[in-house]
C-alpha positions as CSV (number, residue, x, y, z in Angstrom):
1,M,113.1,89.6,122.3
2,D,115.3,91.0,119.4
3,F,118.2,88.8,120.6
4,D,118.8,87.2,117.2
5,D,122.3,86.8,116.0
6,T,123.3,89.1,113.1
7,W,125.4,88.6,110.0
8,H,126.7,90.9,107.2
9,P,125.1,91.8,104.9
10,A,122.4,92.5,107.4
11,T,120.1,89.6,108.4
12,H,119.3,87.4,111.3
13,P,120.3,84.0,109.9
14,S,119.6,81.4,112.6
15,G,116.0,82.1,113.6
16,A,114.6,81.1,110.3
17,V,116.6,77.9,110.1
18,L,117.1,76.2,113.5
19,P,113.4,75.8,114.4
20,V,112.8,74.1,111.0
21,L,115.5,71.5,111.7
22,T,114.6,70.8,115.3
23,A,111.0,70.3,114.2
24,L,111.9,68.0,111.3
25,S,114.2,65.9,113.6
26,E,111.2,64.7,115.6
27,A,108.6,64.7,112.8
28,F,109.3,61.2,111.4
29,P,109.0,57.7,112.8
30,H,111.9,56.6,115.0
31,T,113.1,54.3,112.2
32,R,114.4,57.4,110.4
33,K,117.0,59.2,112.6
34,F,118.8,62.4,111.8
35,S,122.2,62.8,113.3
36,G,123.7,65.9,114.8
37,L,126.0,66.1,111.8
38,D,123.0,66.1,109.5
39,L,121.5,69.0,111.4
40,L,124.8,71.0,111.4
41,L,125.2,70.6,107.6
42,A,121.6,71.6,106.9
43,F,121.9,74.5,109.3
44,N,125.0,75.7,107.6
45,V,123.4,75.4,104.1
46,G,120.4,77.4,105.3
47,V,122.6,80.2,106.6
48,E,124.9,80.1,103.6
49,V,122.1,80.5,101.1
50,Q,120.9,83.6,103.0
51,G,124.3,85.1,102.8
52,R,124.7,84.3,99.1
53,L,121.4,86.0,98.3
54,M,122.3,89.1,100.3
55,H,125.6,89.3,98.3
56,F,123.6,89.6,95.1
57,S,122.7,93.2,96.0
58,K,124.6,96.3,96.8
59,E,121.6,97.6,98.6
60,A,121.7,94.6,101.0
61,K,125.1,95.7,102.3
62,D,123.5,98.5,104.3
63,I,120.9,98.5,107.1
64,P,117.6,97.8,105.3
65,K,115.0,100.4,104.5
66,R,112.2,98.6,102.7
67,F,112.1,94.8,103.4
68,H,113.0,93.0,106.7
69,P,115.8,90.7,105.5
70,P,114.9,87.6,107.6
71,S,111.5,87.6,106.0
72,V,113.1,87.6,102.5
73,V,116.3,85.6,102.5
74,G,115.3,83.8,105.7
75,T,112.4,82.2,104.0
76,L,114.6,80.8,101.3
77,G,117.2,79.8,103.9
78,S,114.5,77.8,105.7
79,A,113.6,76.0,102.5
80,A,117.2,75.3,101.6
81,A,117.9,73.9,105.1
82,A,114.8,71.7,105.0
83,S,115.6,70.5,101.5
84,K,119.1,69.5,102.5
85,F,118.0,67.9,105.7
86,L,115.3,65.8,103.9
87,G,117.7,64.9,101.0
88,L,115.7,66.4,98.2
89,S,117.0,66.2,94.6
90,L,118.5,69.2,92.9
91,S,115.3,69.7,90.9
92,K,113.1,69.5,94.0
93,C,115.4,72.0,95.8
94,Q,115.0,74.4,93.0
95,E,111.2,74.1,93.2
96,A,111.3,74.6,97.0
97,L,113.3,77.8,96.6
98,A,110.9,79.0,93.9
99,I,107.9,78.4,96.0
100,A,109.5,80.0,99.0
101,A,110.2,83.2,97.0
102,S,106.4,83.6,96.7
103,Y,106.1,83.5,100.5
104,A,108.9,86.0,101.1
105,G,108.9,89.6,102.2
106,A,107.7,91.8,105.0
107,P,107.8,95.6,105.2
108,M,110.3,97.4,107.6
109,A,107.4,99.5,108.8
110,N,106.5,96.7,111.2
111,A,109.9,96.9,112.9
112,A,109.7,98.0,116.5
113,T,106.2,96.4,116.9
114,E,105.0,93.0,118.2
115,T,104.8,91.9,114.5
116,K,108.5,92.0,113.9
117,P,109.2,88.7,115.5
118,L,106.5,87.2,113.4
119,H,108.6,87.9,110.3
120,V,111.2,85.3,111.4
121,G,108.6,82.8,112.5
122,N,106.9,83.1,109.2
123,A,110.2,82.6,107.4
124,A,110.7,79.3,109.2
125,R,107.1,78.2,108.6
126,H,106.9,79.2,105.0
127,G,110.2,77.7,104.1
128,I,109.3,74.3,105.4
129,E,105.9,74.6,103.8
130,A,107.5,75.4,100.5
131,T,109.7,72.3,100.8
132,F,106.7,70.1,101.5
133,L,104.8,71.5,98.5
134,A,107.8,70.9,96.3
135,M,107.9,67.2,97.5
136,L,104.2,67.0,96.6
137,G,105.0,68.1,93.0
138,L,104.2,71.9,93.0
139,Q,106.3,73.8,90.5
140,G,107.7,77.3,90.3
141,S,110.1,79.3,88.2
142,K,113.6,77.6,88.1
143,Q,115.0,81.1,87.3
144,I,113.6,82.7,90.4
145,L,117.0,83.6,91.8
146,D,118.2,85.0,88.5
147,L,115.5,87.5,87.6
148,E,114.8,91.1,88.6
149,R,111.2,90.1,88.6
150,G,112.1,87.2,90.9
151,M,114.3,87.8,93.9
152,G,115.4,91.1,92.3
153,A,111.9,92.4,93.2
154,F,113.2,92.8,96.8
155,Y,116.5,94.5,96.1
156,V,117.8,97.2,93.8
157,N,121.2,96.6,92.1
158,Y,120.3,92.9,92.0
159,S,123.1,91.0,90.3
160,P,123.0,87.2,90.8
161,K,126.0,84.9,90.6
162,V,126.4,81.2,90.3
163,L,126.2,79.5,93.7
164,P,129.2,77.4,94.5
165,S,128.9,73.7,95.2
166,L,129.1,72.4,98.8
167,D,132.6,71.0,98.2
168,S,134.0,74.3,96.7
169,H,135.6,75.3,100.1
170,T,134.4,78.9,99.5
171,W,131.8,79.2,102.3
172,L,130.9,82.6,103.4
173,L,130.6,81.2,106.9
174,D,134.4,80.6,106.8
175,Q,135.0,84.2,106.0
176,Q,133.0,86.0,108.7
177,D,131.4,85.1,112.0
178,V,128.1,86.3,113.2
179,A,127.5,89.0,115.9
180,F,125.9,87.9,119.2
181,K,124.1,90.6,121.1
182,S,124.7,91.1,124.8
183,F,121.3,92.8,125.3
184,P,118.1,92.4,123.3
185,A,117.8,95.4,121.0
186,H,118.5,96.5,117.5
187,L,122.1,95.8,116.6
188,A,123.0,99.5,115.9
189,T,122.1,100.5,119.4
190,H,125.0,98.4,120.7
191,W,127.5,100.9,119.4
192,V,125.5,103.6,121.3
193,A,125.5,101.6,124.5
194,E,129.3,101.0,124.4
195,A,130.1,104.7,123.7
196,A,127.6,105.8,126.4
197,G,129.1,103.4,128.9
198,A,132.5,104.9,128.2
199,V,131.2,108.5,128.8
200,R,129.5,107.4,132.1
201,K,132.9,106.6,133.6
202,H,133.6,110.3,133.5
203,L,130.4,111.2,135.2
204,G,130.5,108.9,138.3
205,P,132.1,105.7,139.7
206,P,130.8,102.3,138.6
207,G,127.7,101.2,140.4
208,R,126.9,104.7,141.6
209,V,124.0,107.0,140.7
210,L,124.7,109.3,137.7
211,I,125.1,113.0,138.4
212,P,121.7,114.7,138.6
213,A,120.1,114.9,135.2
214,D,119.5,118.6,135.6
215,H,123.3,119.1,135.6
216,I,123.3,117.8,132.0
217,E,122.8,120.5,129.3
218,K,122.8,118.3,126.2
219,I,123.5,114.8,124.9
220,V,124.7,114.5,121.3
221,L,124.7,111.2,119.4
222,R,126.6,111.1,116.1
223,I,125.2,108.1,114.4
224,P,124.1,106.8,111.0
225,D,120.8,108.0,109.6
226,V,118.6,105.0,110.4
227,Q,115.1,106.3,110.7
228,Y,113.4,103.2,112.3
229,V,115.9,103.3,115.2
230,N,115.4,107.1,115.6
231,R,112.7,107.1,118.3
232,P,113.0,110.1,120.6
233,Y,110.3,109.1,123.1
234,P,109.6,105.3,123.0
235,D,106.4,104.2,124.6
236,S,106.7,100.4,124.5
237,E,109.4,97.8,125.0
238,H,109.5,97.2,121.2
239,E,110.0,100.9,120.5
240,A,112.7,101.2,123.2
241,R,114.6,98.3,121.6
242,H,114.7,100.4,118.4
243,S,115.7,103.7,119.9
244,F,119.2,105.2,119.8
245,Q,118.0,107.8,122.3
246,Y,116.6,105.4,124.9
247,V,119.6,103.0,124.9
248,A,122.0,105.9,125.4
249,C,120.0,107.3,128.3
250,A,119.5,103.9,129.9
251,M,123.3,103.3,129.8
252,L,124.1,106.7,131.1
253,L,121.7,106.3,134.0
254,D,122.3,102.7,135.0
255,G,125.7,101.8,133.6
256,Y,124.2,98.7,131.9
257,V,121.5,97.6,129.5
258,T,119.8,94.3,130.1
259,L,116.5,92.5,129.4
260,S,114.9,94.4,132.3
261,S,115.9,97.8,130.9
262,F,113.1,97.4,128.4
263,H,110.3,96.9,130.9
264,K,107.7,99.6,130.6
265,A,108.4,100.8,134.2
266,Q,112.0,101.4,133.3
267,I,111.2,103.2,130.0
268,H,108.9,105.7,131.8
269,R,111.1,106.6,134.7
270,P,111.1,110.4,135.2
271,Q,114.9,110.5,135.0
272,V,114.8,108.7,131.6
273,R,112.2,111.0,130.2
274,E,114.2,114.1,131.4
275,L,117.4,112.8,129.7
276,L,115.5,111.9,126.5
277,R,114.5,115.6,126.1
278,K,118.2,116.5,126.1
279,V,119.2,114.2,123.3
280,E,120.1,115.5,119.9
281,L,121.1,113.4,116.8
282,E,123.8,114.2,114.2
283,H,124.5,112.2,111.1
284,P,128.1,112.7,110.0
285,P,128.5,112.1,106.2
286,D,131.2,109.5,106.8
287,N,128.9,107.5,109.1
288,Q,126.9,105.3,106.8
289,P,124.2,102.8,107.8
290,N,126.4,99.7,107.4
291,F,127.0,97.2,110.2
292,N,130.6,96.7,109.0
293,T,131.6,100.4,109.1
294,L,129.3,102.4,111.2
295,Y,130.3,104.1,114.5
296,C,128.8,106.0,117.4
297,E,130.2,109.1,119.0
298,I,128.5,110.5,122.0
299,S,129.1,113.9,123.7
300,V,127.6,114.8,127.1
301,I,127.7,118.5,127.8
302,L,127.2,119.7,131.3
303,K,125.7,123.0,132.4
304,D,129.1,124.1,133.7
305,G,130.5,123.7,130.2
306,A,132.4,120.5,130.8
307,T,132.1,118.1,127.8
308,F,132.9,114.4,127.7
309,T,133.1,112.6,124.3
310,E,133.6,108.9,123.6
311,R,133.4,106.8,120.4
312,S,132.7,103.2,119.6
313,D,133.8,101.7,116.3
314,T,133.3,98.1,117.2
315,F,131.1,97.0,120.1
316,Y,131.7,93.9,122.2
317,G,129.8,91.1,120.5
318,H,130.4,92.3,116.9
319,W,132.0,89.7,114.6
320,R,135.3,91.7,114.9
321,K,135.1,91.6,118.7
322,P,133.2,88.5,119.6
323,L,131.8,87.6,123.0
324,R,134.0,85.5,125.2
325,Q,133.1,81.9,125.7
326,E,132.0,82.5,129.3
327,D,129.8,85.3,128.3
328,L,128.1,83.2,125.7
329,Q,127.5,80.6,128.4
330,E,126.0,83.1,130.7
331,K,123.8,84.5,128.1
332,F,122.4,81.1,127.2
333,R,121.9,80.2,130.9
334,V,120.0,83.4,131.7
335,N,117.7,83.2,128.6
336,A,117.0,79.5,128.7
337,S,116.4,79.3,132.4
338,R,113.3,81.5,131.9
339,T,111.7,78.3,130.4
340,L,113.9,75.3,131.2
341,S,115.2,73.7,134.4
342,F,118.8,74.1,135.5
343,D,119.6,70.4,134.6
344,T,118.0,70.7,131.2
345,V,120.0,73.9,130.4
346,E,123.2,72.2,131.4
347,S,122.4,69.1,129.3
348,L,121.7,71.2,126.3
349,M,125.0,73.0,126.6
350,K,126.9,69.6,126.8
351,I,125.1,68.1,123.9
352,V,125.6,71.1,121.6
353,E,129.3,71.2,122.3
354,K,129.6,67.8,120.7
355,L,126.6,68.0,118.4
356,E,128.5,66.4,115.5
357,D,128.7,63.2,117.5
358,L,125.0,63.0,118.3
359,E,123.4,60.0,116.7
360,D,119.8,61.2,117.0
361,C,119.3,64.9,117.1
362,S,115.7,64.5,118.2
363,V,117.3,64.4,121.7
364,L,118.0,68.1,121.2
365,T,114.3,68.8,120.5
366,T,113.3,66.8,123.5
367,L,115.5,68.9,125.8
368,L,114.2,72.1,124.2
369,K,110.7,71.1,125.1
370,G,111.7,70.6,128.7
371,S,111.4,66.9,128.7
372,S,114.0,64.3,129.8
373,P,116.1,62.9,127.0
374,P,116.0,59.1,126.2
375,A,118.2,56.9,128.3
376,E,120.7,56.3,125.5
377,S,121.6,60.0,125.5
378,S,122.9,59.9,129.1
379,K,126.4,59.5,127.8
380,Y,126.4,63.1,126.7
381,T,126.4,64.2,130.3
382,E,130.1,63.4,130.3
383,Y,131.0,66.2,127.8
384,N,133.0,69.2,128.7
385,L,130.8,72.2,129.8
386,S,132.2,74.6,127.4
387,I,129.7,75.8,124.8
388,A,130.0,76.3,121.1
389,P,128.8,79.7,119.9
390,S,126.1,78.1,117.8
391,L,124.3,77.2,121.0
392,L,123.3,80.9,121.4
393,R,121.1,80.5,118.3
394,L,118.8,78.3,120.4
395,T,117.8,81.3,122.4
396,N,116.3,83.0,119.4
397,M,113.5,80.5,118.8
């Protein structure tokens, strides 16, 4: 769905880690239980390792051009999380990361196709497989993170640093939150949507039809030069999710962008195709492809000469402007209810809010599968309904 959370440097950290831990939590006999605190610590380790690896490269600070980051650092994050969860020794953890590095990497050319989600799925799968192989005695290079011909093969300007210990109190996760998307599309399109929404207020009242498309002479988007999100005439939902042009036109026409905005019937509306023909892109030299600094400016020029311009520097949902708690709740409810019952969704929210108190986190997996939790988990129904932001990561599985 392209709803994954996003961190900086650019990667989707949760999708490669959470499925591994929920799977492991139910993979062993009931005599071995993993607590919610075990899961949280391993999850944080898996995310932290991804962030540390991304900080080893200046290239990684910008929107990627060659390799899809979750398929690279996500694979090692998966292995790190599994290793921590299973209590592997330092030596075995090193082996797991070394093996995982040989599984890593997927080309950006498969972005905006059905294969892109497979990258994250493979990262989860290959990381846990690397961990199992390390447990069985398979060995790899213990310098894999230090060498240009190791992890440096994926990034230019690769400059590794010593990883801090868990008790060093210098976690990247403490320094910056992740971004949670309000609609399922490439993160850069969210700046476009916010700017286009601001322009639309000049063109008609909320909830009303936009002025006729033939009254619009031109739509100019001033955005970073990101070629795989430059798709003038998207033909599929995956292409539309990676199209600056389509997201701008959908927002101008409808006043919103949601999951249904990417259905094929919506993409091929005559009004949309007409507006797409009017879109022009400009790439200001100060607008670099970096999720921490990029902006979008949109100008709509009418045939009578009137021009309306708006700019977004930080969209709602970015780590500098996070979604409100109630919007996080609503996002989870909408997504999870496509698969799970109302009661199950509410139970999940209650449990995750107090996940660190959960004695057996296989209860979480049971609920995600749509089954009823064991009787001893009924006490969690007493928890407050407010939801921790980490719950949204469950929707990316």
